[in-house]
C-alpha positions as CSV (number, residue, x, y, z in Angstrom):
1,M,-36.4,-47.2,30.1
2,I,-39.5,-45.0,29.1
3,T,-43.0,-44.9,31.5
4,T,-45.8,-43.0,32.3
5,L,-46.3,-41.7,36.0
6,K,-50.6,-41.9,36.4
7,R,-50.6,-40.8,40.0
8,W,-48.5,-40.8,43.0
9,S,-49.1,-40.8,47.1
10,A,-47.4,-39.5,50.3
11,W,-48.0,-40.1,53.8
12,T,-46.2,-39.3,57.3
13,P,-47.9,-38.0,60.1
14,E,-47.6,-34.5,59.5
15,V,-48.0,-34.3,55.7
16,A,-51.0,-36.4,54.2
17,T,-52.3,-34.7,51.2
18,E,-50.8,-33.4,47.6
19,A,-51.3,-29.8,48.5
20,G,-49.3,-30.7,51.5
21,W,-46.6,-32.2,49.9
22,R,-46.2,-29.5,47.2
23,E,-45.3,-27.1,50.6
24,W,-43.1,-29.6,51.7
25,A,-41.3,-29.6,48.1
26,A,-40.5,-26.0,47.9
27,N,-39.3,-25.9,51.4
28,P,-38.0,-29.5,52.5
29,V,-37.5,-30.1,56.1
30,T,-37.2,-32.8,58.3
31,L,-41.4,-34.1,59.4
32,P,-40.3,-35.6,63.5
33,G,-43.6,-37.2,64.3
34,N,-45.6,-40.0,65.8
35,G,-49.1,-41.8,64.4
36,V,-50.7,-43.7,61.5
37,P,-53.3,-43.0,59.6
38,A,-56.8,-44.3,59.9
39,L,-57.2,-46.8,57.3
40,P,-61.1,-47.3,57.0
41,E,-60.0,-49.7,53.5
42,V,-59.4,-52.5,56.2
43,P,-61.8,-53.6,58.4
44,A,-61.2,-53.7,62.1
45,I,-60.7,-57.0,62.8
46,R,-57.6,-57.4,60.6
47,R,-56.5,-53.1,60.6
48,R,-55.7,-54.2,64.2
49,R,-53.2,-56.9,63.1
50,L,-51.4,-54.6,60.9
51,S,-47.9,-53.0,62.1
52,N,-47.3,-49.2,61.2
53,L,-45.5,-50.1,58.4
54,S,-47.9,-52.1,56.5
55,R,-50.8,-49.4,57.5
56,M,-48.7,-46.5,55.9
57,A,-47.6,-48.5,52.7
58,L,-51.7,-50.0,52.3
59,K,-52.6,-45.9,53.0
60,V,-50.4,-45.0,49.8
61,A,-51.3,-47.9,48.2
62,F,-55.4,-47.5,48.3
63,A,-54.6,-43.6,47.7
64,C,-53.0,-43.7,44.8
65,L,-55.2,-47.0,43.2
66,E,-58.5,-43.9,44.0
67,G,-60.5,-45.0,40.8
68,E,-58.7,-48.2,39.7
69,D,-59.3,-51.5,40.4
70,G,-56.7,-53.0,42.8
71,A,-57.2,-56.6,41.7
72,S,-55.7,-55.4,38.5
73,V,-53.0,-54.4,39.0
74,N,-48.8,-55.7,39.5
75,S,-47.4,-54.4,43.1
76,V,-43.5,-54.1,44.1
77,F,-43.2,-53.0,47.4
78,V,-40.2,-51.6,48.7
79,S,-38.5,-51.0,52.3
80,H,-35.3,-50.5,53.2
81,H,-36.1,-52.2,57.0
82,G,-38.5,-54.1,56.9
83,E,-40.3,-55.0,60.0
84,M,-37.6,-54.1,61.9
85,S,-39.2,-54.0,65.3
86,I,-41.5,-57.7,65.6
87,M,-38.2,-59.3,64.3
88,L,-36.2,-57.6,67.0
89,E,-39.5,-58.8,69.1
90,L,-38.4,-62.0,68.0
91,T,-35.1,-62.4,68.6
92,D,-35.5,-61.7,72.0
93,A,-37.8,-64.2,72.9
94,V,-35.9,-66.5,71.2
95,I,-32.5,-65.3,73.4
96,V,-35.0,-66.2,76.7
97,R,-36.1,-68.9,75.1
98,E,-40.0,-68.3,74.4
99,P,-42.1,-69.8,72.4
100,L,-42.5,-67.6,69.4
101,S,-45.9,-65.9,68.6
102,P,-47.0,-67.6,65.0
103,K,-48.9,-64.5,64.7
104,K,-45.9,-61.9,64.9
105,F,-43.6,-64.6,62.9
106,S,-46.0,-64.4,60.0
107,H,-46.2,-60.0,59.9
108,S,-42.5,-60.2,60.3
109,V,-41.7,-61.0,56.6
110,H,-40.1,-58.4,54.2
111,N,-43.0,-59.6,51.9
112,T,-45.8,-59.3,54.6
113,T,-47.1,-55.5,53.1
114,A,-47.4,-57.2,50.0
115,G,-50.2,-60.4,51.5
116,H,-51.9,-57.8,53.5
117,F,-53.2,-56.2,49.7
118,S,-53.3,-59.2,48.2
119,I,-55.7,-60.1,50.7
120,E,-57.8,-56.9,51.2
121,T,-57.8,-56.3,46.6
122,A,-58.1,-59.6,46.4
123,N,-55.0,-59.5,44.0
124,Q,-53.5,-62.4,41.9
125,L,-51.5,-61.1,39.8
126,P,-47.6,-60.4,39.8
127,S,-46.2,-59.6,43.3
128,A,-42.3,-58.4,44.5
129,S,-41.5,-57.7,47.8
130,V,-37.9,-55.7,47.5
131,C,-35.0,-54.6,49.9
132,G,-31.9,-52.5,48.3
133,G,-30.1,-50.8,51.4
134,Q,-30.5,-47.1,51.0
135,A,-31.1,-47.4,47.2
136,S,-34.4,-49.4,48.0
137,F,-36.1,-46.6,46.1
138,C,-33.9,-47.0,42.9
139,Y,-34.0,-51.2,42.6
140,G,-37.7,-51.0,43.5
141,F,-38.6,-48.5,40.8
142,L,-36.5,-50.7,38.3
143,E,-38.0,-53.8,39.5
144,A,-41.1,-51.9,39.1
145,L,-40.4,-51.4,35.4
146,A,-39.1,-54.6,34.7
147,M,-42.6,-56.1,36.0
148,T,-44.6,-53.9,33.7
149,H,-42.5,-54.6,30.6
150,R,-43.2,-58.5,31.6
151,N,-47.1,-57.8,32.4
152,P,-47.5,-55.0,30.2
153,E,-51.9,-55.2,29.8
154,N,-51.6,-54.5,34.0
155,P,-50.2,-51.1,35.4
156,T,-47.8,-51.4,37.9
157,L,-48.4,-50.1,41.9
158,L,-44.7,-49.6,43.3
159,V,-45.2,-49.0,47.2
160,M,-41.7,-47.2,49.5
161,A,-42.8,-47.7,53.0
162,D,-40.1,-47.4,55.8
163,V,-40.3,-45.7,59.8
164,P,-37.7,-45.4,62.0
165,M,-35.2,-47.6,63.7
166,P,-36.0,-48.9,66.9
167,D,-33.8,-47.2,69.7
168,I,-31.0,-50.1,69.8
169,F,-30.3,-48.7,66.5
170,A,-29.2,-44.4,67.3
171,P,-26.0,-44.8,67.7
172,Y,-25.1,-45.9,63.8
173,S,-27.3,-42.9,62.6
174,R,-29.6,-45.5,60.1
175,P,-32.4,-43.5,58.6
176,P,-34.8,-42.7,57.9
177,A,-35.5,-40.0,60.7
178,F,-39.3,-40.2,60.5
179,P,-42.1,-42.6,58.8
180,Y,-42.9,-42.2,55.6
181,A,-44.6,-44.1,52.5
182,F,-45.1,-42.9,49.1
183,A,-46.1,-44.5,46.1
184,V,-47.0,-44.4,42.1
185,L,-48.4,-46.0,39.6
186,L,-46.6,-46.5,36.6
187,T,-47.9,-48.0,32.8
188,N,-46.5,-48.6,29.7
189,D,-49.6,-46.7,28.2
190,S,-47.9,-43.9,26.6
191,A,-51.4,-42.3,26.0
192,A,-52.3,-42.6,29.2
193,E,-52.6,-39.0,32.0
194,G,-49.6,-38.6,33.8
195,T,-45.8,-38.1,33.9
196,R,-43.9,-39.4,31.3
197,L,-40.5,-40.4,32.2
198,Q,-37.6,-42.2,31.7
199,L,-34.9,-43.6,33.3
200,D,-31.6,-44.3,32.1
201,L,-28.5,-46.3,33.8
202,A,-24.4,-45.6,33.9
203,P,-21.8,-46.5,35.5
204,D,-20.5,-44.6,38.7
205,K,-17.7,-44.7,41.1
206,C,-19.1,-42.7,43.7
207,G,-20.3,-45.6,45.7
208,E,-22.8,-44.5,48.3
209,E,-24.5,-41.2,47.9
210,E,-25.2,-38.5,51.7
211,L,-28.7,-37.5,50.9
212,A,-31.0,-35.5,53.4
213,F,-34.3,-37.5,53.0
214,P,-34.6,-40.7,51.8
215,Q,-34.8,-41.5,48.0
216,A,-38.6,-41.5,47.4
217,L,-39.1,-38.2,48.9
218,V,-36.5,-36.6,47.0
219,F,-37.9,-38.6,44.2
220,L,-41.1,-36.5,44.9
221,Q,-40.0,-33.5,45.8
222,W,-38.1,-33.3,41.9
223,L,-41.2,-35.1,40.3
224,L,-43.3,-31.8,42.1
225,S,-40.6,-29.1,40.8
226,D,-39.7,-27.8,37.7
227,A,-36.3,-29.7,37.0
228,T,-36.5,-32.0,34.5
229,Q,-34.5,-34.0,35.4
230,L,-32.9,-36.2,38.4
231,T,-30.1,-38.2,39.0
232,L,-29.3,-40.6,42.1
233,H,-26.4,-42.2,43.0
234,H,-25.3,-45.3,44.8
235,H,-22.9,-47.8,42.5
236,Q,-24.0,-46.6,39.6
237,R,-25.8,-43.0,38.1
238,W,-29.3,-43.6,38.3
239,T,-31.1,-40.3,35.9
240,W,-35.0,-40.0,35.5
241,Q,-36.2,-37.4,33.0
242,K,-39.3,-35.9,32.4
243,L,-40.0,-36.2,28.8
244,S,-42.4,-33.6,26.7
245,T,-45.3,-35.0,26.3
């Protein structure tokens, strides 16, 4: 499966620029930090309703689409845990028999961010929301390739975002250790400027691979390096290769 990665964008409270990410890729470290992007692209009346996760995802989505028509892209939004904090608030309300907040309920589903993106860009093209556990980025990338194949006339925006789990899950060491969001814009147009990539899948018996950082950031580190190949393991072997142009 071959595609062209036209553009990428990434954000954490500590690193938000391309230069900063290149420095991080050369010396990757854990990036503790709290905060959310300003997100001036969204009117304040709607921005106030966004969760931290949605703000981060929309931040990298808009940055990745600079110069593109946001209404003219397919989209795939990916998250391992989704809106877990909101889900816990709703669960607590059920336990104590309090009325559920309609606003919180509507913002607790896994495709919340996809809905916000559609509203802000007037996008009515195909969209998918994906959760694939610790391999969410891999499965999201595969879904984005399929989306581009099914709808080749438009590029596909892939957005991956996650925040640390609530404190109640601390004993279980659930990743990620810090909030992050990452987006890429993929196209089938072989003449488009960008990095030409090939993804190959193969059977693998190694099960789940333990990584120091989320798959999306491992992929970004590889993308910014001189290495031509990246292999991730999660019940099968996922191998990306940079193709010469």
